[in-house]
C-alpha positions, -999 to +999 in steps of 0.1 A: +647-263+482+636-238+456+602-234+474+618-228+508+642-202+491+613-184+475+592-185+507+621-173+529+631-146+503+595-133+502+591-133+540+625-117+546+617-089+521+582-082+533+581-094+569+617-097+582+633-123+604+602-127+626+582-138+596+608-164+587+608-177+622+570-179+621+572-199+589+595-223+605+570-229+633+540-231+609+559-255+586+566-279+616+529-278+626+519-287+590+544-316+589+528-332+620+496-337+601+512-344+568+533-372+583+502-389+597+486-388+562+518-402+547+514-431+571+479-437+558+493-436+523+519-462+531+492-485+545+470-480+514+496-485+488+502-523+490+464-530+493+455-508+463+484-521+443+476-558+450+439-554+442+447-533+410+470-562+399+442-587+406+418-565+386+396-560+417+389-523+408+360-520+433+384-529+461+409-504+448+383-476+449+371-488+483+405-486+500+412-453+483+380-438+496+385-452+531+420-438+532+407-404+519+381-403+547+408-408+573+432-384+557+405-357+554+396-364+590+432-358+601+436-327+580+402-313+592+413-320+628+445-301+621+425-273+605+402-271+636+430-273+660+450-245+643+420-223+640+406-228+675+439-229+695+465-213+673+483-194+701+485-225+723+501-245+695+526-218+687+535-215+723+548-251+722+576-236+700+583-202+715+574-177+742+582-146+722+549-126+720+557-109+687+567-142+671+535-158+684+514-131+669+531-134+635+530-172+635+493-173+645+485-151+615+505-173+592+489-205+607+454-192+601+462-184+564+482-215+556+456-238+572+427-220+554+420-249+530+439-276+549+410-302+550+414-307+513+451-315+516+444-350+529+423-357+497+450-344+474+478-364+491+459-397+490+447-392+454+483-386+443+494-417+461+466-437+446+481-432+411+515-443+424+498-474+439+483-485+406+516-480+387+508-447+371+539-429+384+538-402+357+504-390+369+515-393+405+546-372+399+527-346+378+500-342+405+525-340+433+545-313+414+514-293+406+512-279+441+549-274+446+561-262+412+533-256+388+511-234+411+531-225+442+562-211+425+542-187+403+521-176+433+553-170+454+567-149+425+535-129+417+516-124+449+542-110+474+551-079+454+514-069+456+503-083+489+535-084+509+538-110+537+502-119+532+510-128+496+536-153+507+513-169+532+483-170+509+503-186+481+503-219+500+465-224+503+459-210+468+482-236+453+466-263+475+432-254+463+441-253+426+461-285+427+433-303+446+408-293+419+431-306+392+437-338+412+400-344+417+394-341+380+421-367+372+409-390+399+373-389+389+383-398+353+403-427+366+374-440+387+351-438+357+375-460+338+374-485+366+336-485+366+336-491+329 
C-alpha cells in the first residue's frame, strides 16, 4: 500500500492523471508475468522442501535451477513482448492515444531489467522452501521497502515522472544482485 501511494503521489505530482492511468496498465501487464512465475514457485516449493528435509541437497539445487530457467524464460518473454509490441499490449486496455503514449514509455522503463525478476522471485521462494523464512522475507522486502521506497523518494524530485518509472528497475537490479549473493552462499553450503 505504501509503495502504491508513493508511486501514485510521484506520478500525480510529475505526470498527472494520465501517468497514474498508465501505471495502472503497466502494473497489470507486470502481474500477468509475475503470476506465472508465482505458479512455478508454488510447484517448486514442495519438491525443494521435501528434498531439503531428506538432505538431498543436489536435488534441491536442481529443482531450484530448473525453476529459475523457466521463470527467467517467462520474464524474458515478457521483456521481449513489451519491448517489441508495447503499443499493441497497451491497446488491450485503452484506445486513448495520449494514455497509450505515456503507458508505452512507462512499459519500456519498468520492463528494462525484467528478465532478472524471474531469478529474484525464485531465489526468494527457495529460502522459504528450505525453512529459512527470515532470509526469504528479508530478500522479498529488499525490492519493495529497502530499495524501492528510497528510490521513489529521492529520484522523482530530480527526474520527474522518469524518476518514478526508473525507480522500479533500479530496485529490481539492486535486490537481484543482493539475492544472488545470498543464494550463491547457500549453494556453497550445500556443496560442502
